[in-house]
N, C-alpha and C positions, 0 to 999 in steps of 0.2 A: 937386781931385777932384770928380767928379760926386756929387750928392746927390739921392736920391729921397725926396720929402717927403710926409707924410701928416698931416692935421689930424684928430685923433681926435674932435674936437667936431663935425665935419661928416659926418653919416651919409648914405649913399646909399640905394639900394633893397635889398630883401631878396635873398638869394642865390637865383638861379634853379636849376632842376634841370639842371645842366650836366655831371654825371658819370653820366648815364643811358647805356645801352648797347643794342646788339642782343644778345639771348640771355642765358640765365641760367647758373648754375653747373653743373658736371659732378659729379653725386652720385647715389647710389642710396639710395632709401628702402625699396625692396622686397626687398633681398637682403642677405645677411650677408657677401658677398665684397667688402667695401668696402676696396679697396687703393689706390685713386686717386681723389682728390677735391680740389676747390678751394673747397668750401663755406665754410670758415672765413675764408679770405682774401677771398672774394667778399663775404661778409656784413660783414666789417670795413670795406669801402669804402663802405658805406651808399649803395649804388646805388639810386636811387628807382624807376626803371622799366627794364624789359627788353623791348624789342620782339622778338617771336618770329619775325620773318621769317628764312627760310633755315634754321630749326631742323631741318628734315627732311633736311638734308645730314649731320647729326651723329649717329653711332651712340650716343653717350652720352645723347642726348636721346630716342632712339627711332627715328631715321632716317625712312624713308618712312611710318611709322605716326603721325607727329607733326604737329600744328598745321594743316597744309594742309586746305582744305575737301575735297579728294579723299581725304584720310586719315580724317577724322572722319565723312564721309558718303560711303562708297566706292561705293555704287550710286546714281547720280543718278536712275535711274528709280524708285527706291523712294519711299514716302510720307514726306515730311519731318516729319510731325507725330507719327510713332511713334518712341519711344525706342529700340526694338530695331534700328532702321536706322542707328544711329550707333555709332561706335567711339571712345569718349573715353578709353579706359584709359591709353594711353601719354601723351597730352597732359595728362590729369589729373595724372599723376606728375610730368611736367616742370614744369607750372604750380605744383604744390605744392612742389617742390624750390626753385623760384625764390622762392616766398613764404617758405620756410624761411630764406632769406637776407635777409628783410626787404624784398624787392623786388617791386613790383607788375608784373604783365604788361601790356604794351601790345600788344594782340592785332591782328596783321595778318590780315585776312580775305582769303584768296586762295591763291596758290601760290608756291612758291619759283621762282627763276629757273631756266630750262632751257637749258643750253648744248649739249644733245644734238643729234645730226643729225635726230632725230625728236622732235616736241613731243607730250607726253602730256596735260598738264593746263593749259596756258596758252592754249589756244584759248578763244574766248568761250563761256560756258555756253549750252547750247541753249535754255534758258528762264531769262531774267533774273529774272523774279519768283520762280520756284521757288528759284533760287539765293539770293535775298534771304531767303526763308522759311527755308532751311537755316541761313543766318547768324543769323537771329532766334533759332532754337532753340539754336545754339551759345552765343549771349549768355545766353539763359535758363538754360542748363545751368550757366554759371559765375557768374551773378549772382542767379539766382532759385531755384536748387535743382532745376530741371527735370531729369528723367531721372537721378535719384539724384545730383544735382549739388551745387553749392556756392552760397554767398552771399558771394562775394569782392568786394572793392572793386577793380573793374577799370573805370575810367572811360573809357579810350581804346580805340576800335574803328576800325581803319583799313581802308578799302576798296582792295584791290589794291596793286600795287607796280610802279613804273616803266612805266606803259602806253605812254609815248612813247620808250622806250629805242631802239627801232628804227622807222624810217619805215614809212608805209603800203606803200611799194614794196619793202620789204625781203623777202627770201626766207628770212630766218633770224630771225624774231621771237622773242626770248627770254623776254619777260614777258607781252605781250598779243598774241595771234595774230590779232586782228581789226583793223578800221580805227579811225581816230580817231572817226569818226561813231558807230560801234557802241559804242565805249567811253563816249562822252557819254551815249548812251541807257542803257547798263548802269549807269553811276554814278548817274544820276538815279533810276532805278527802285530801286536798292538803298538809296541814301541816304534817299530819302523814306520807304521802308518801315521802315527801321530807326529813323529819327528819330520816326516816328509810334508805333512800339512802345516806344521808350525815350527819351522827351524829356529825361530827366535825365542821360543818358549823352552822351559826346562822340563824335560820328560825323564822320569826316573822311577825308582822303587827299589825292591818290592816290599819294603818294610818288614824285614825278617825278624823273627821272634828271638832266636838264639843260636841257630845252627851255623857255626862257622865252617864246618866241612861242607854243608849244603851251599853256603855262600861261595866257597872256593869253586865248587863245581858249577854253580850258576854263572859266576863271572867268567870262568874259563869257557863255558859254552857260548855265552853272549859274545865274547871276543872272537871266538871261532866263527860265529855267525855274523860278525861285523855289525853288532847292535850298539848304537850310541847309548851311553848312560850318563845323563847330565848330573844326576845325584843318586847316591846309593843310601837308602834309608834303613835304619836298624833300630832295635829296641833292647833295653836292659832294665830289669827291676832287681836291684841289689841294695844292700845297706851301707856300702862304702864307696868313696870316690876312687879308691884304687881299682876296684873291680870295673868301674865305668871306664877308667883310663886304659886299663889293660885290654878291654874289649875294643876301645877306640883304636889302639895301636894295631890290634889284629886286623880290624877292618881296613885301616889305611894300608897295611902291608899287603893284604889281599888285592886291594884295588891297584896298587902300584905293580904288584906281581903280574897282573893280567893286562897291564898297559893303560889302565884307567887313571892315569896320574893327575888329570885335571878334573876328575869327578868329585863333586862335593860329598863329604861324609856327614850325613844328617842323622842325629839321634833324635827320632821323633816320637818315641814313647819312653819315658823313664819316670821312676818314682822310688820311694823307699819301700822295699819289701825285704824283710828278714827271712820269711818263708811263706810258702803257699798253703801249708796245712796247719800244723800245730801253732806256728807263729803268725798266722795270717791276721787274726783279730788284733794281736799286739801291733802288727804293722799298720793296720788301719788307724788304730789309736794314735800311733806316732805321726802319721801323715797329717792329722789335724791338730797336732800339738807343736810346742816349741821345738821339739826334736825334728819334726818334719820341716819346719822353717829353717833350722840350722843346716839340715841336710841339703835343702834346696840351694841355700846361699853358698854352701861349700862346693856343690857340684858346679855352680856357675863360675866360681873362682877357679876351680880345677880345670874347667873346660876352656877358659880363655886362652891359656898358652898351649893347649893341646891340638891334636889334628882334627878335632870336631869343628865343623863349620857352622852348625846350628843345633841348638837344644830346643826340643818341643816337649814340655811337661805334659804328662797324662795324669789328670785331666782337669779342664776348667768347667766342664758341664756338671750339673748336679749329680753327684755319684760318690761312692765311698773313696775314690781316689782323688777327690778334689780337696786339696789342702788350702785353697785360696779363699773359698766362699762357703759359708754355712749352708748346709743342705736345705734347710727350711726357710731361712730368712734372707739368704744371699748376702748377708753382712760379711765383711772381711774377717778372715781368721788370721792367726799369727803368720801362717804361711803365705799370705797375700803380700806381705811387706817386702820380702826379697825381690819379688817381681816389680813392685812399685818402686823400690829403691834402685833396682838395676836400670829402670827406665831413665834415671838421671844421668847415667853414664853416657847416654847418647848425646848429651850436651858437652861432653869432653872431647878434646881433640884426639888424645891418645891415652892408652893405658900407661900407668907408671908401675912397672913391676917392683915387687918388694926386693930389697937387696939381700935379705936373709930369710930363713924359714924358722918357724916355731912349731913344735909338735901340736897337731890337731887345730892349728890356726890357719884359716883360709882367707887371705886378703884380696880385695880388689881396690884399685886406686886409679884415679884419673885426674886430669887438670883441664880446665876450659881455656879459651883463648886468652883470658886475662890471668891465667896462672892459678886460679882458685881451685882448691882441692875438693874432690868428692871421694869418699871411701866407704866401703862396706866390709866389715870384718866378721867372719863367722868362727865360732868355737864349736866344732862338731866332733862328737865321739860316739861310737857304737857301744862303748863300755859303760853301761848304765850304773853298775854297782861300785866301780872303782874310780871313776872320774872325779876330779876335784876342781874347785875354782882355780882360775888362772889370772894372774896379775902381770901385766906387761905395759910398756910405754910405746906409743907410736912416735917416731921421729921422722919428720918431713924435712929436716935440715934448716928449718926456720920456724919462727913463731907464727901463729895465726889465730883468728877469732872464729871458733867453730860452734855449730849447733850439733847436738848429739841426740840420737834416738836409740831405743833399746827394745829388742824382743828377747824375752827369756820366760822362765816359768811364771814370773810375777809381773811382767810388763808386756804390753801389746802395743809396740811402736809408740811408747811414751817418751817425751823429751826428758832427758836427764841433765844433770849438771855438766856444763862443758868442760871436758878434761881430755887430755891425751894419755893419761894413765888409767888404764881400764882394768877392772876386776870383773871377770865374766864367769858366770855359772856355766856348768856343762850345758851345751846345746843352747847357745845364745847367738844373737846377731846384733851388731851395733852399726849404725849408719851415721857418718859424719859429713857435714857440708860446711865449707868455709864461707863466711859471710862476705 
């Protein structure tokens, strides 16, 4: 029988923020008609950060009145230094609800993606510097109390989203309607202005979709122009952890190549996608199933020893990419539990890396100050038709009294008989906590 071994005397690194997400809980603070909410479950998962990109698609957050620069500063011809020209009300509510869950907002400065036949707010701003000044005042509102604002701890401020999603020649640019050269100028102006105003905050971006050659050119140009980048954000939607890690290695190599050796590498959109055309419906079905849950847990385990500094799952808002909560009831799905269980690792002093590897088995293990063990083990495979059950034993070098929970095809975070010899079906996640 296979054995997965852990030496509890050999500690690794601290656990990274790997259960961060895009978007916060659905909840009303301003009304008494609270009949649908996921605030308690969201809070229980101890999600560290919620990126607020695409929040304006969601009625529960405030729809088109939320987050985007066009929403909080609706008349671009107005004076950006006057509080009366801003509309923060709905975004204030959404940000406060997220904070009520114990989650900090990772603020995306820019616009949601536009799939419409006509583009309304993804064209380049007509005055890049003025746009930067608007963003400055958004930051001052949430971190310095400007315009009857707040003094929130919101360290991350991201400039734009997926500027290279569509080529310069495309006639249907969904995120950045200008050219690559225009975006480089735009990013330089905005980043330098915001970093000069807020040297203590993390200013970064640009949340690239997939273009590694584009990223190479962008980083080279920003280095030449002496632009600080506190974090570099990027996206990947693929069905294997290997693809995620290969992309992470490429990103880290490009950052180091251009002298951004201290820049954080943040993967702030990711999910299971086998394909965007013929396999897209299958992909969505997987996201809300035990396979999506196992993929999530596997990615968290794979990212912990990698060059990735933060994972931010897309998406926790009500949409087809949400594997955490049911679209209609907001009740937890199978995919919620890797996020909930990962939150327990924040009580651990350090990670305990596995001493050996088993095929398709993705372990996370940690110990608290009293030496008590917490572990999450995923069995994830993309091979639907050929994968078989796996039996193996966990060896922590000593006996212990554990509680064990299981997510698989037939279980949704149900407690099972306490044992360190596990027989797992394909695409399962088991969580163990020592009493």
